[in-house]
C-alpha positions in Angstrom: -39.5 25.2 -26.2 -36.3 24.2 -24.4 -36.2 20.6 -23.7 -33.3 20.5 -21.6 -33.0 21.6 -17.9 -30.2 21.9 -15.3 -32.2 19.4 -13.2 -32.6 16.7 -16.0 -29.0 17.1 -16.6 -27.9 16.7 -13.0 -30.1 13.5 -13.1 -28.4 12.0 -16.0 -25.0 12.9 -14.6 -25.7 11.3 -11.3 -27.1 8.1 -13.0 -24.0 7.9 -15.2 -21.7 8.2 -12.1 -23.6 5.7 -9.7 -24.7 3.2 -12.7 -28.4 2.9 -11.8 -31.5 4.7 -11.2 -31.7 3.6 -7.7 -28.2 4.9 -6.9 -29.0 8.3 -8.4 -32.2 8.3 -6.3 -30.4 7.8 -3.1 -27.6 10.4 -3.8 -30.3 13.1 -4.9 -33.0 12.1 -2.1 -35.4 11.4 -4.9 -37.9 8.5 -5.2 -36.7 6.2 -8.1 -40.1 6.7 -9.9 -39.2 10.5 -10.3 -35.7 9.7 -11.7 -37.2 7.4 -14.2 -39.7 9.7 -15.3 -37.4 12.6 -15.8 -35.3 10.5 -17.9 -38.0 8.9 -19.9 -39.4 12.4 -20.5 -36.0 13.7 -21.7 -35.5 10.9 -23.9 -39.0 11.4 -25.4 -38.6 15.1 -26.0 -35.0 14.7 -27.5 -35.8 11.6 -29.5 -32.9 9.7 -28.6 -32.3 6.9 -26.0 -29.8 8.1 -23.4 -29.4 4.9 -21.5 -29.0 1.1 -22.2 -30.7 -0.9 -19.5 -29.2 -4.0 -18.2 -31.7 -4.9 -15.4 -31.2 -2.6 -12.6 -28.0 -1.3 -14.0 -27.6 1.1 -16.9 -25.0 2.6 -19.2 -25.0 5.6 -21.4 -25.5 5.2 -25.0 -23.2 7.3 -27.5 -26.1 9.9 -27.6 -26.0 10.1 -23.7 -22.4 10.3 -23.5 -22.4 13.2 -26.0 -25.2 14.9 -23.9 -23.4 14.5 -20.8 -20.1 15.4 -22.1 -21.4 19.1 -22.9 -24.1 19.1 -20.2 -21.3 18.8 -17.4 -19.8 22.0 -18.9 -23.4 23.6 -18.4 -23.7 22.3 -14.9 -20.4 23.5 -13.9 -21.1 27.0 -15.4 -24.3 27.2 -13.7 -22.6 26.3 -10.3 -19.9 29.0 -10.8 -22.8 31.5 -11.5 -24.7 30.7 -8.4 -21.5 31.0 -6.3 -20.7 34.4 -8.1 -24.2 35.6 -7.4 -24.3 34.7 -3.9 -20.9 36.2 -3.1 -21.9 39.2 -4.6 -25.0 39.3 -2.4 -23.8 38.3 0.8 -19.8 37.6 0.5 -20.4 33.9 1.3 -19.8 31.2 -1.2 -22.8 28.7 -2.0 -20.4 25.8 -1.4 -16.7 25.3 -0.2 -15.1 22.0 -1.0 -12.1 21.0 1.2 -9.6 18.6 0.2 -6.9 16.5 1.8 -4.9 13.6 1.6 -6.0 10.1 2.4 -3.4 9.9 5.3 -5.4 12.8 7.0 -8.7 12.0 8.9 -11.7 14.3 8.0 -13.0 13.6 11.7 -10.0 15.6 13.0 -11.7 18.9 11.7 -14.8 18.0 13.7 -14.6 21.1 16.2 -13.5 23.3 13.2 -16.7 22.3 11.2 -18.9 23.0 14.3 -17.3 26.5 14.5 -17.7 27.1 10.7 -21.5 26.1 10.8 -21.9 28.5 13.6 -20.8 31.5 11.7 -21.4 30.3 7.8 -24.4 32.1 6.0 -25.8 28.9 4.5 -22.5 28.0 2.7 -22.5 24.0 1.8 -19.3 22.2 3.0 -18.0 19.2 1.1 -15.0 17.2 2.1 -12.9 15.2 -0.4 -10.0 12.9 0.1 -7.4 12.4 -2.7 -4.2 10.7 -2.8 -0.6 12.1 -3.4 -0.9 14.4 -6.4 -4.6 13.9 -6.6 -4.9 16.7 -3.9 -3.1 19.1 -6.2 -5.0 17.9 -9.4 -8.2 18.6 -7.6 -7.4 21.9 -6.5 -6.1 23.2 -10.1 -9.1 21.4 -11.6 -11.4 23.3 -9.6 -12.9 20.3 -7.8 -12.1 21.6 -4.5 -11.4 25.2 -3.2 -8.8 24.7 -0.5 -6.5 22.0 0.5 -6.0 21.4 4.1 -3.1 18.7 4.1 -1.8 18.3 0.4 1.2 15.8 0.5 4.4 17.1 -0.9 5.1 20.4 -2.9 2.5 21.4 -5.6 3.2 21.4 -9.3 5.3 24.0 -11.2 3.3 26.5 -13.2 1.7 28.3 -10.2 -1.8 29.3 -10.0 -2.0 28.6 -6.3 -0.8 29.7 -2.8 0.6 27.2 -0.4 1.8 27.1 3.1 3.2 24.3 5.0 1.2 23.3 8.0 2.9 20.0 9.2 5.0 17.1 8.4 5.1 13.4 9.1 7.9 10.8 9.5 7.6 7.4 8.0 8.5 4.0 9.4 9.1 0.7 7.3 6.8 -1.9 9.0 5.9 -5.4 8.5 3.5 -7.8 10.3 5.5 -10.1 12.8 4.8 -13.4 10.8 6.2 -11.8 7.7 9.6 -13.2 6.4 11.3 -9.9 6.3 10.6 -9.5 10.2 13.2 -11.9 11.2 16.1 -10.5 9.2 18.3 -8.9 11.9 19.9 -6.0 10.0 19.2 -3.2 7.7 17.1 -4.3 4.7 18.4 -3.6 1.3 16.9 -4.0 -2.1 17.8 -7.5 -2.6 16.1 -8.4 0.7 12.9 -6.5 -0.6 12.7 -7.6 -4.0 11.3 -11.3 -3.5 8.2 -10.0 -1.5 5.2 -8.0 -2.2 4.9 -4.3 -1.5 1.7 -2.6 -0.6 1.5 0.8 -2.5 -1.3 3.5 -2.5 -2.5 4.6 -6.0 -2.1 8.3 -6.8 -5.6 9.7 -7.5 -4.4 12.3 -9.9 -6.7 12.6 -13.1 -4.8 15.4 -15.1 -1.2 15.7 -13.4 1.4 13.1 -13.6 1.0 10.5 -10.9 3.7 10.4 -8.2 5.7 7.3 -8.4 6.2 5.0 -5.2 10.0 4.0 -5.5 9.3 0.4 -6.3 12.0 -2.0 -7.4 12.1 -3.1 -11.1 10.1 -6.2 -11.3 8.7 -5.7 -7.7 5.4 -7.4 -7.0 3.0 -4.8 -5.8 -0.5 -4.6 -4.5 -2.1 -1.2 -5.3 -4.7 0.0 -3.0 -7.0 3.1 -3.1 -5.8 4.8 0.1 -3.6 4.8 3.1 -6.3 3.3 5.5 -6.4 0.2 3.3 -2.5 -0.1 3.0 -2.3 0.0 6.7 -4.8 -2.7 7.1 -3.3 -5.0 4.6 0.2 -4.6 6.4 -1.3 -5.4 9.8 -2.6 -8.5 8.2 0.8 -9.5 6.6 -0.3 -9.1 2.9 2.8 -7.0 2.1 5.4 -4.5 3.2 5.9 -0.7 3.0 6.2 2.6 4.8 3.4 3.9 6.8 3.2 7.4 8.6 4.5 7.0 12.2 1.4 8.3 13.9 -0.4 5.3 12.4 2.3 2.6 12.8 3.7 3.4 16.3 0.7 2.1 18.3 0.6 -1.0 16.4 4.4 -1.4 16.7 4.0 -0.8 20.5 1.1 -3.3 20.7 3.3 -6.2 18.8 1.1 -6.1 15.8 3.8 -4.6 13.5 7.5 -4.8 13.5 9.6 -1.7 12.5 12.5 -2.4 10.5 15.5 -0.5 9.4 16.0 -0.2 5.8 19.2 1.0 3.8 16.9 3.6 1.8 14.5 5.1 4.3 11.6 7.3 3.1 12.2 11.1 3.8 9.6 13.0 5.9 6.5 14.3 4.0 5.6 18.0 4.3 2.0 18.7 4.2 0.4 22.0 2.8 -2.4 24.4 3.0 -3.3 25.6 -0.4 -5.8 27.6 -2.4 -6.0 29.1 -5.8 -4.4 32.6 -6.3 -6.8 35.4 -6.5 -9.8 33.5 -4.8 -11.8 35.5 -2.6 -14.9 34.7 -0.3 -15.9 34.8 3.3 -15.9 31.0 3.6 -12.4 30.6 2.2 -11.0 33.4 4.4 -12.7 31.9 7.3 -11.1 28.6 6.9 -7.5 30.0 6.1 -7.6 32.1 9.3 -9.0 28.9 11.4 -6.3 26.7 10.1 -3.5 29.2 10.9 -4.9 29.9 14.3 -6.1 26.4 15.4 -3.5 24.0 13.7 -5.7 21.1 13.0 -2.9 19.1 11.1 -2.0 17.2 14.2 -5.5 16.4 15.0 -6.1 15.1 11.6 -3.1 12.9 11.6 -3.5 11.7 15.2 -7.3 10.9 15.0 -6.2 7.8 12.9 -3.8 6.9 15.7 -6.9 6.6 18.1 -8.9 4.7 15.6 -6.1 2.3 15.1 -5.9 1.7 18.8 -9.5 0.7 19.0 -9.0 -1.8 16.0 -5.9 -3.3 17.8 -7.9 -3.7 21.1 -10.6 -5.5 19.3 -8.3 -8.0 17.6 -6.6 -8.6 21.0 -9.7 -9.8 22.5 
């Protein structure tokens, strides 16, 4: 009798990612007792311990790691099979995952999402944010199906189709109290080197991460996304380039100071991209929607409005 099931593998995978039975229960919308029973039954059936328990936290044993390593291939294969069967039956994918750079706000797609749900045939929608090369990495690694706002050109080697959908200017900005704010000329490398830069970490897993142009010996604070970088620069923790749509309201409000630099950052082009040869009604719908309704400005400008709210709160 088969002792493994896809449901049990999904539970083990979720526990491993969340680090606890309670975290897995919350993500899977199950009661913790069900999660615990499934794992205990699986361990009993297999005759091995899959997790070491450390109070509420758990960690995979070596046997558990091996099970999950192979089990994730089965989960992915099952998901791909489900999608293929559903596409054959209805033309609509079971799920479509949309990735975007962390500079862009998922809330900018609100009206597009509402329109999608009005016509989609039970297709689940998942939004994913990545950083720099992480968007392209997610597409080529099949973690997402479509990119709406991938920063910079994709990697060589092909396997995807891409169309530019917008661009962003960048400004170099510091908080008013930062020492660089008082220098009345274009800043060069010698000016920047003594101070801390705030840089967003590339989220790529397979592709080589993009560099951020730091100086040799430069003190750097690495942060997970552009929103964190923006907040830290507002608070004077460091310096760096920010998208103009984000920085301009803060500059006009006196919360940031724009500085001229000897080596400015070039404009960044953002792309709509999908894997070559992919088909499906949901993918086709989103491609048509983005081309006709141009959500890029909404996705970029949305942060601008949120930033204004934060600034108003600080001013009170």
